[in-house]
N, C-alpha and C positions, 0 to 999 in steps of 0.2 A: 306219223311225223311229231302227233301230240305227245305220243308216249316219250318219243327221244327228247323232246322239249322238257316234258316234266322231270325225266330221268336226269336230265344235265342240271336241272334247277335244284334236284334233291341233292345230288352229288355236291353242288357248288355250296349248298347249306351246310352240308355235312363238313366239308372243308373249312369254311368260316367258322363254324361253330366250335371245330376241334382246335383252330388256330387261337380263338379267343380264349378257349379254355386253357389252352397252353400258357399263353400271355398271363391270364389270370394266376395259374399255379406259380408261375416262375415269379411273379410279383409278390407272392407270399413268402416263397423262400429266399428272394433277394429284393427286399423292399428298397425303393428308390430313396434319395435323399443322401446329405451328407453325414458324415459320422465325425465324432471328436476323438482327437488324438493328444493326450497329454504328454509332454517330452521332459523328463526330469523334474517334473513338478514346476517348471519354469516356463515352458512355452505351451500354448493351448491351440492347435491346430485344428482347421477343418479339411476334410478330404472325401473323395467320391468312394462310394462302396466299389470293390471289385478290383482297386488298384493296388500294385505291389508298394509295401512298406517302404522300400528303398526308393522308389520314385517320389513317394510323398515327401521323404526326407530330403531328397536332393531337389526338388522343387521349393522347398522353404530356405535352401541354401544352408542345410546340415550337411557336411561333406563326410558323411559315412563311407569309409573306404571300399573299394570294389576292385577288384583285378580281371574276374572271368567273364564279365559281360553279362551277368546275370544267371549264368549256369549252375549256381551253387556249389562250385569246386573249390574256390580259394578260401572261402572261410572267413574273409576280412571283414564282412558286414554284420559280425555278431552283435547283437542287441539284446537286451532283456525286455520282454513284452508279458504284460498281465492283462487279462481280460478275455471273454470268450470271443471278441471281434476278430481276433489273429487267427482262429481256426487251430487246428492240429499240425505238428511238424509233417513236413513232407519226407518221403523216401530219401530224396536228396540230402536233407539236413540229417536225417538220422546216420548218413553215411560219413558227416564231417564232425558233428556234435558229439561229445562224449555223453554217456549216460548221466553224469553228474550235472554237466551244463543243462541238459535236457529237463531234468529234475528242477533245477533253479531257473526255468522259464526262458533260457537263453535260446533265441531263435536267429535265423540267417534273414536278413532285411529283404534280400532279394528273392526269396522263395515263400515269403509271408504275404498271403493276398487278405486286404481288410475287408471285414463284411459288418463289423459294428465297432462301437466305441472301445479304445483300449487305452492303456499307459505304456509308455515305452522309456527306458532308461538307456542312455548312449554314455560313454566316457566323457566326463567333463572337458577333457583336452579338445575333443571334436568341436564341442559347443563354443568353446572360446576360440577355436582355430578361425572361425568366420569364413566368408566365402573366398574364392580364389584372388591371387594378386598377380601382377604381370612381373615377369623376370626378363632378362634379356641373355640370348645365347652368348657365352664367353667363346666356347670352343667346341668342335665336334669334329670326332675322327674315328675311323674304323678300327676296331680291335681285332675282329675275326670275320668270318664272311658273313655272319648274321649277326654280330653284335657290335653295337656303336656307343662309344662314349660321348655323352652330352653333359657339358658343364655350363650351368646357369650363375649368371651374377644375380645376387639376391638383393632385394630392397634393403634399404639401411636398417629398417626395424626388423629385421628378420635375420641377421647376420649370426647371432650366437645361440640359436634355440635347438640344435641338433644334439641327438643322442647317437653313439655308434649303434646300428641296428634299425634305426628309424626308417621309415619311408614317407614319401610324398605323393600326391595326386596330382596328375598332369591333364590338363583338358585340350583335346585336339577340336579345332572348328570344324564346320562342314568343309569337305574337299573332294576333290577327284585326282587320282593319280595313276599315271602310266608308269611302271616300273623301269621302261625303257630309257626314261628321261633323267634317271638317276645318274650322278656323276660317281662313279667307283673308282677308287684307287686301284692301280694296275695289279697288286698282289691278288686282289679279290675278284676281279673280273673274270678269271676262267671258272673259278668255283659256281658263279652265277650263271654263266653260260650252260655249263654242263647241267645244272640243275633245273635250268628253264625259269628261274625266278624273274628275269628281265621281261618276260613275257605276262607277268601278272599285271592285273589292273583292280583297283580298288576305290571305292567312293564312299563317302558318309554324307549323308543328308542333314544331319544335326550334329551339334557337339557332343562328344563322347570323352569319359573320364576313366581313367585307369590308374592303378596304384604302381609305384616302382620304388624299390629299395634304394637308399642313399650309399655310395661307395666313398663318402668323404673321409680324408685324413685330416690330422691336425693343422697341417700346413694349408689345407683348403678352406680355411676360414673366410666367410663373404661369398661363398659360392656353393652350389647343390650339384653333386657330381653322380651320375647315374650310368648304369651299364644297360643299354636298352636291346634287347633281344628281337629281332624281326619275328612275329610268329606268322610262319608260312603254313600253309595247308599240309597235311600228309601227301606224299606222292600216290598220284592216281585219283586224289580227292579234289584237285583244283577247282573243278566246277562246283562242287558242292559246298566247300568250306572257303570263305573269303580270307585273305590275310588280316592279320591284327588292325584293328581301325586306328589305334593310338600310335602303337608302335610303327606302323607304315607311315604315319604323317611325320613322326619323329625322325625318320629317315630323310627328311626333305629339309630340315632346318638347318640354318647356317649362322655363323656368328652375326650378331646384330639383330637377328629376328627375335621377335616377343611370343614368350610362352607363358600361357597361364597355370599356376601352380597353386595348391593348398596344403597345409600341413606345417610341420612334420607330425607323425604319428606313429605309433606302434608301443609293443611291449616286449619285443625280441631283443633283450639287451643282456649284455654281460652281468652275472651275479656276483657280488662281492665273495671273497673267499681267500682260501689258499691251495685248493685243490689244482692239480695239473688240468689244463684246458685242451681239449682236442676238437679242433675245427674240421669239418668235413663238407665240401661242397661241390657243385657242378654246375656248368652253363652260368648264367647271371646270377646264380647263388653266390657267386663271387663277392657282389656288392656289398652285403651288410657284414659279411665276414671279413673282407678286406677292412671295414671300417672299424669293426672290432678289435683286429689283430694290431692296428696302427695305434689305436687308443690305448690299448694296454701297454704295448711296447713304449710309446711315447711317454706314457704316466710313469714308468719306471717300475713296472710290476716286475717281481722276482718269481712268478709263477711259470712253471714249465708250459710252454704252449707247441703244440704240432699242429700243423695244417696239411690236411689231405685233400687234394682237388683233382677231379676227375674231367678229362675231355675226351673227345672221340680221336681226333688226330693232332698233329702239331699246329695245323692251322687255326684250331679251336682253341688253343692254349695261349692265355694273354695275361700280363703282369708278371709273367715268369721272373724276368730279370729284377723286377723290383722285390719280390720274395727272396730271391737269391741273395740280393744285398742285405736284407734285413737278417737273412740266417747267418752272413759273414759278421754283422754288426752285433748281434745279440745271441750269444752262446746257448741260451736256453730257449731259443726258437727254431724250430725245423720246418722246411718246406718240402712236401712230397707229391708232386705232380704225377699222374699215371694216365696213359692213353690206352683207350679200350680197342681201337681199330688203327694203329699208325699206319700211315700212307708208306709204301716202299721208298719213296724220295725223302722221308722224314728223317732217315739215320738215327732213329730214336734209340737211345741207349738206357733211358730211364725205366721205370716201372711200368708194365704193361698188364692190362686186365681191367675190369670194372673196379671202381674206386672201393666199393664194400669188401671186394676181395683182398685188395692191398691193404685196407684197414685192418681186416680179420689176421691176415699174415703177421702184421706188425704188432697188434695189441695182444695177440696170443703168446707173443714172447715178453710182453710186459709183465712186471711183478704183480701189479694189481690193477687190471683195467677197471675193475668196478669200482675203484676209488677216484677214477677221474671224472672230470665234468665234460660233457659233449653238447657242441653247437653244430647244428647241421642246417644247411640251406641248399636248395636245388630243386630239380624235377621231383614230382611225386613219386615216380617209380624208382628213383636213387634213394630217396628218404625211405620209402618201404624196405628196400633192401638192406640198408643200414640200420635201420631199427631191428630188423630180424639178426643181423649180425651182433648187435649190441646185446640183445637178448640172449643169444648164445654165450656171449661173454661175461654173462652174469651181471649186466649193468641194470640198476633199478631205473625206472621211468623218471623218478623225479631228478635223476642227474643228466635228464636229456632235456634239450631246449632246440626247437626247430621251426623253420618256415618252408613250406614245401611248394610256394609257387604253383599252385593247383589250378592254373588258368587252362 
């Protein structure tokens, strides 16, 4: 009995000693206490070690854009960071940032964990944007089974600050949602029932912010127009991946409701010049391209403009009548939609296939595709396919501008 008691005490002593040793070792590797963070040599912040840089900046109302929920895929939270306290770039960052950006100390704030003092530079426009402001929903309507157009009335001091291609950030409050309670227009009820989306539920215990591109036309002055795609989980993974937290909430708002937004932000804009412009979009990549095309045509440009847009079926194609009207009004503008998987009932007579295939077929007949300027926006898979197509056509990278919505 004595031997058992002594053995137990020895084992307990070894365990306690090992635990204390590990704690001491950890404290040397990760010393406690606050760290210093200089932002643009204008703000001096204090933060806890081990927190993400994006969380620190958002905590001090510096609205660094983010659209992917911290997964490091959208690339919107690019900042320049100097100092050993930011560590080395993660594998996720190396997949998004170019070698030139990494050499210039550009980091993704959502992937940067702070372990010591460092200096951060963010675009001046972000610092001047300040915290979010309240808008009122002017209208909301379904454009496709998973896409909703939301128009916000802007405060008087924010009426004329947009550039085509800009985006804004929208914050959803804490909420709970049973999708069965959503009121869906008749044309969209059947797709929801077939896909089982009405059976989804989602909740958020805290406010969440995401970035959305503006779809504004010149005649939309005083408002902010968004094309919101509901981010649903892939089939078969509904129990593993929740629906999008902000997009789900935005499917519940109605005219008169209040929405908190910030911005605008962005550097995805039309470049001045005389080259022919080719726009290629898919999904809600429609939003910034729509704004750019309307901006150029309303401004009286004489540049040739072609717009290639890909959707899966006719139900997913929206604003088509609008662009058909523009093509009739402006002889130097053409609209080329394509469906990758038209339904039998669509009676589709237009182009069929993936949009990069349609683009290649048409631009191969172009006299000099390498002399055109290309603007791309849509899902990452589409962007990758179009970039490969343009490379085969001999287009140089400096003639290609894109936003890949990599959420």
